[in-house]
N, C-alpha and C positions, 0 to 999 in steps of 0.2 A: 688626218684626211677622212672626210665623211664617206662611209661605204655606200654602195648602191643597193646591194642585195646581201642580206645576212642569212646564213644557215644556222639555225639553233640546233645543237646536238649534244647528247650525253657522250662522255668519253668512250663508252662501250656500246654505242648504238649499233655499230656495224660489226658483224661477226668477223673475227680475225682468222686468217689462214694459219696453218701449223707453223709455229716458230715466229709468228708475227704478233705484235702487241695490238691491243684494241685501238690505241691512238694512231698507230701506223695504218691500221685498216681504215680508220676514218680519213686520214690524209689521202690514202689511195682513192677513197670514194669521192672526196672533194675534187680530185684531179679529173674525174669524169666530165666536169662541167667546163674545163678549159678556160677558166677565168670568168665565166658568166656569173658565178657566185664569188664575190670579192671579199667576203668577211665570214668568219665562223665564230659564232658565240658558243664557246665551249663551256657547258655547264660544269660545275665544280669537279676538277680532277684531283683535288688535294686529299691528304689524309683526313678522313672524316669518320664520324661515328653514327651517322643516320641521316634521315630526311634526304635521301638520294644525293648526298654530298654537301648539303647546305648546313650541316652541323660540323663546321670546320674545326679540326683539332690542330692542324699545323699547315700554314700556307707555304712553308718552305719545302714541303715534301709532297711529291706526286705519289698517289696511291699505286703501289706496284701492280695491283690488279689491272690497271689501265696502261701502264708503261712507265716512261721516264721523262725527265726534263728534255732529254735529247729528242724524244718523240714530239714533245710540244714545240720545240724549236723547229723541227721539220714541218709540222703543221703550219707554223707561222710563216714559212716560206711559200706556202701555196695560197694563202689568203691572209688578210688582216685578221689577227687573233684578238678576240674579245673575251676577257676573263671576268668571272664574278668576284666581287669583294663583298662579303656579307656584313653589312653595317650593323645590324641590330643586335647580333648575338654571336656567341661562340659555342662550341661543343661543351657539354658538361664534363668531358674528359680533357678539356684544354688545360695546359699547365697553369694558366692564370686562376682558373676556378679551383684546381687542386690546391694551390697555394692559399687561395681565399678561405677554403674550408679548414686549412691548417692555421688560420689566423695570422698569416704573414702580413705584417703591417704595411709592406710596400704595395700590396694589392687590396687592402681592406676596403677601399671605396671603388673597386673596379666593377662591382655588381650591386644590384639594388636590393637591399633588405626591406621587405614589405612590412609596414606597420599595420597592426590590427585596426587602427582608427581610419585608415585610408578608404576613401570611397572609390571603388573600382567598377561600379555598376554602369558607368557611362562610356566605358572604353570602346573604341572602334577596334575590334580584334580580328586577326586573321584566323583564329581558331575559336572553337566553342568553349564556354566556361570562363572562369576567372584565370588570370595569368599568374598563378602562384603555385610554386612547387616547394615542398619541404625537403631539406637535406639535413644531415647531421655534421657538425664540425668535428674536429679531431678529439674533442672532449666528450662527444656524444650529445651535445646540446643542439636542439632543433634550430634550423635557420630557414626562414621563409624567404625565397628570392623570386624576382620577377622573371617569368618565362612566357613570353608572348606566343611562342611557337611550340610549347610543350616542354616537358621535363628534360628532354635531352639537349635543349638549346637555351643557354642562359643569357638573358639580356644584359648588355653592357650599360654602365652608368656614365653617360656622357656629361653629366654635371661635374664629373671629375676631370680637370684639365689633363691629368696624367693618362686617363683612358684615351682621350682624343689624340694626344701626342703619340701614344703607343700604337694606336690603330693607323694614324697617318704614316708613321714610320714603317709599319707592316706593309701598307699599300705601296709606298715608294719602293721598298725592297722588291715587291712583286713585279712592279713595272720595270725596275732596273734589270731584273733577271730575265724577263720575257719580252720586253718591248711591247707588251700588249696594251690595247685599248681596254677600257674598264667599264663594267656595269656595276653600279652601286645598288646592290640587292637589299631588299627589306628596309629601305631607307625611310619610308614615311612614318615608321613607328619609333624612330631612334630616340626621341626626347619624350620623357615621361612626365606627365602632370596629373597626379591623382585628382579625381573629381571632374576631369574633362575627357574629351574624346581621345586625347593623346595621339593624334594623327596630324601630320603637317603642322606641328607646333613651331613657334618661332625659333626655338632652340634647334629644331631639326635642320632648319635652313643654315644656321651657323655651323653645325656639324658638317652638312653637305658641302658648304663652301670651302671648308678647310680640307676635306677629303678630295674634292676636285683639284684643289691646289697641290695636294700631295701627289696625285696621279700625274701632275705636270711638272713636279719639282725639278726633275732632270729630263723631262720629255715634253718640252714646250709644245702646246697645241694638241696634246694627246686627246683622243676621242673618248668622251665620257658619257655614258647613258645613265640617267636617273630612272630607277625602276619605280616610276610613278605614272599617273595618268596624264596624258598630253592635254586633256580637256578640262583641267582645273581652272578655277577662277583666276583672273590675271594676278591677283595679289598672292596666289599660291603657285605661280609659274616657277618651277625649279630652274629652268634655263635662265630666266631673267635674274633670279635672286642668287643663284649659286655659280653660274657659268657653265653648267652642264650643257652638253651639245644636243641631247635628244631625250625624248620620253615616249611612252607607248600609247597608241590609240586603242585603249581598251573598249571603247564603244563600238569599234569596227566589227569584231567577230559576231556579237549578237545581231547587229544591224544587217550584216551580209547574210547570215543564216536566215533571218526573218525574210529578207528580200527574196531569196531564192525559194523558200518554202511557201511564201504567200504569193509569189509571182507578181510582186508590186515593188517598184523601186522608190516609191514616194518618200518613205521614212529616211532611207539612205540619202536620197537627193537633198532632202531638207537639212540633214546633218552636214553633208558636204558643202552645201551653200553657205553654211554658217562658219566654216573653218576660217579662222583669221589668217589673212595672207601672210603675216609675219611668222606664223607657226607652221605653215604648210611644209617647208623643207625639212623641219626637224622632228616631225612625228614619225614613229616607226609603225608601219602598217602590218598588222598581224591578222591571222585567222585563228588558228589554234596555237597553244603553247604547251609546255610540259605540264602545266597546271589545269588545262582545259579552257573553258570560256568564263571569264570574269564578267559579271553582269552589273557592276557599279551600283550597288543598292542605294548609295547616297544620292545618286542622280541617274536613274535608269534611262538608257537611250531609247527605250521603247515603252509603249503603254503597258499597264499591268497585265492586260489580257494577252498581249503578245509575248511577254516574259513568261507567263504561266503556260502558254502553248509550247514555247521552246523547252521549258522544264518538263512538261508532260512527255514531249517527244523524246527527250534525252532518257527519261526513265523507260519508255517503251523500247528504246534501243539498248537497254541493259546498263545505262550509265547512272551516275549519281547526281543528286541535287543537294547542294549545301545551302542551308538557310541560316542567316544571322539576324537576330532581332526581328523576326517575323518576315524578313524579306529574302528573296532568292539572291544568294551571294555569288554562287559559282555553279557551273554545269561541268561535271566530270564526264566528258565524252570526247569524241573526235569528230571532225567534219566528215570523215569517211563513214561514220555511223549516223550522224545527225542528218545528213543530206541523202542518205541511201533510201531509195524508193523505186521499186519495180523497174529496174533497168536505167532509170534516169539519174541515179545517184552519182555515178562517175562524172557525167557531164556537169552536174551541179557542183560537184567538188572542184572540178577544174575551173569552172566559172568563178567560184569563190576565190581560188588562188590567183586567177587572172586579175580580179579586182584589186587585191592587195598588191600585186606586182606592178600595177600601172597608176595608182593614185600618187599625188605629190608626196614627197618624203622618202624615207628609206623603207624598202621592202624587207620583210623577214618571213622565212618559211621554216617551219618545224620539220625536222628530217622525216618522221613518219608520214607527214602530209604528202611527200613526194610519191608515196605509194597508195594514198587513200586508205591507210590501214584502219580497221575498225577498232572500237573500244573493246578491251578484253576484260570482262568482269571476273574471270578466273584470276588474273594477275592482281586485280583490286582485292580480292578475298585473300590471296596468298600473302599480300603485304599488309593486310588490314588497313588499307589506305585507298580511298576512292580514286585519287589522282593517278595511282599506279596503273590503272587500266589503260591509260594513254601513253604509257612509258615503256613499251615493248623494247627489249634490249637484244643485242647480238643478232641483229637482223641479217639473214642470209640473203644478201643482195643477188647473188648469182641464181639462187633458187627463185626469188621473187620475179626475176626477169627471164627465167628459162622458158616459160610458155608465153610467146609473144602476144597472145590474145587474152591473157589473164588480166583482170582489172588492175592489178598492181603494175604490170608491165606497160599496159596502155596508158595508165596515169603517168608513169614515169616518163615515157616518151613524149607525151603531150606537154607536160610541165617543162621538160628539158628543152623542147622547142620554144616555148614561151621565154625561157631564160636566155636561150641563145639569140633569138631575134631581138630581145630587149637589149642585150649586150652590144648588138650591132648598131643600135640607135641611141647612143648616150645623150645626144642632143635633145631627144624627146623625153627620156626617162631618168635623167639625172634628178636628184632630190628637189632641186630648186627650179626645174623647168616649168614653164608657164602651164597653168591649169585653168580650164574653163568648162563649166557644165554646158551641155547641149539641152535644148528644150525638146525633150523626147517624151513619148507616151509612157505610162507606168510600166509597161512590159519591157522597156529597153532602158538600161543605164548607159548614157552616152556622155562623153566628154573629150576634150582635146588636150594633148600634152605637147609642149614645145611650141615653137613659133617659126614662121618663115618656112624655109625648105625642110626644117627638122620636124614640122608639125605632124603629129599622128592623131587620127581620130579613133578613139576606142569605143567599141560598141559591145555590150554584153546583154544577151537576151536572158531575162530572168524568169521566163515562163516555159511551159512545156509545149508551146506552139510556135511555129515560125512567125517572126515579126518583120515588118518592112524596114528596110534601111531608110533612115531619115533622108529627106530630099537633099539637104546640103551635103550629104556624104555619098550620093550616087555618083558612079563613074570613077571612084577612087580605086587604087590598087591595094589588094589585100596582102599584107606581109605574111600572114599565117597560112592562108589556104591556096596560095599560088594562083589566085583568081586573076583573070584578065581584066582590063579596065571596063569591059562590058559585063562584069560578073553579075550573077543573079542578084536582084534587089531585095533579098530577104536575109535575115539572120536565123539560122535553124534554132530549134529548141535548145536553150542553155548554151547557145553558140557564142563564140568570142571572135571578134574581127578587129584587126588593127589596120586602119586604112591610111593610105598616103598618096600624094600626087606624084611622088618620085618613082616612076615606073622602073627606072634603072636599078633601084634597090629591091625590087620585088623578088621574093623567094619562090 
């Protein structure tokens, strides 16, 4: 079943009460939304040795720091559970790699021995430098292996049929145990071809197709997300070529940030106008994620000067800027920091979340975004990882909400209202509901969702000044502000309005 709103969260994002596991605390937190969030993407809870859980050592074991399989089962009863399956690599402490270094013939081709003659200069890499790490086998002989994500994570050799079969079986067992939907993480780099980019290679699609099938082997119709860009060329569409259900709209975060900082919706409108109708329901709309903002250096959604302006602003806010091959690759920051500015930041942040919550497709919200939490450079330094600044853990929700007028509490209330109203109007906001852009001036982003009596007009003021309600939306009832049908004909600075003709549904 396709979810409507996904909450992305680490297992230990929420501070646990005494005697309570982190996963139980997260389940309790999800219960606050009374079904308005219908899926939870739980970032890796397994036994792992690094990379915030993505260096998986054992999929069959929940790290006891987080809780137990019972806790995960309890979470899955409150919302559809989505679990990560890391396609590209395993931990350097994984039993397969231990056996590989012991020259166990059964796993001798499970990993990639890098030859000195290979040309690795053209690779599209998720990390800086060459993807090679040297280890010693049990005799002390050096072994160079392919490590796209660093020394602690060893790339799998999918040219070996045994590797693909073993990983497919691992995935099937995970789904059997949990009943979870699946995200195929780090998928794009799975197939290696020295001398090429080694991203979205034909072999990767074969791997993905078989893993999608493994996720559905005993769970027909299981929901599968490919962790790739929604906006790839048609011949690289993972949904069409592998049967995956969804992919991420990575262009959206920089476009939304630029729109609200520049006070001009033109670039975002142009991008939305070009969204293929067939892909609209299956894109996942995001603002920030646990990694920050990916800027698609292969195909930037914004002009170079706009990308540079976002990068400069991220740095001024204490965040990080990652560069690959001379192009800005990623901004390590949060929307809470990036959009903060002289009192307008909270309204801008909420406007950003409202855009992601109302576009066609599946909405996803990263748990810290519910509180507009800022980027924490101290955390980044402590972990020696720029991404860590956006990964605050053990959030004390009671403390964050204790002062009703604090930015965190105000943000949470307003986003909770958006989620609750959205849940009451599934006809307008289901992923496949009709979508049409309105002809609005640059200061307003306007569109309709749904049709007939379900139709809702969405207006977002992307400027710091009040904007007039478009003529065709005048006289409609506002679901968010409790306005009467003769409501003021303006949208306040960074305001959000959901307008309908159904006065009986007015809140």
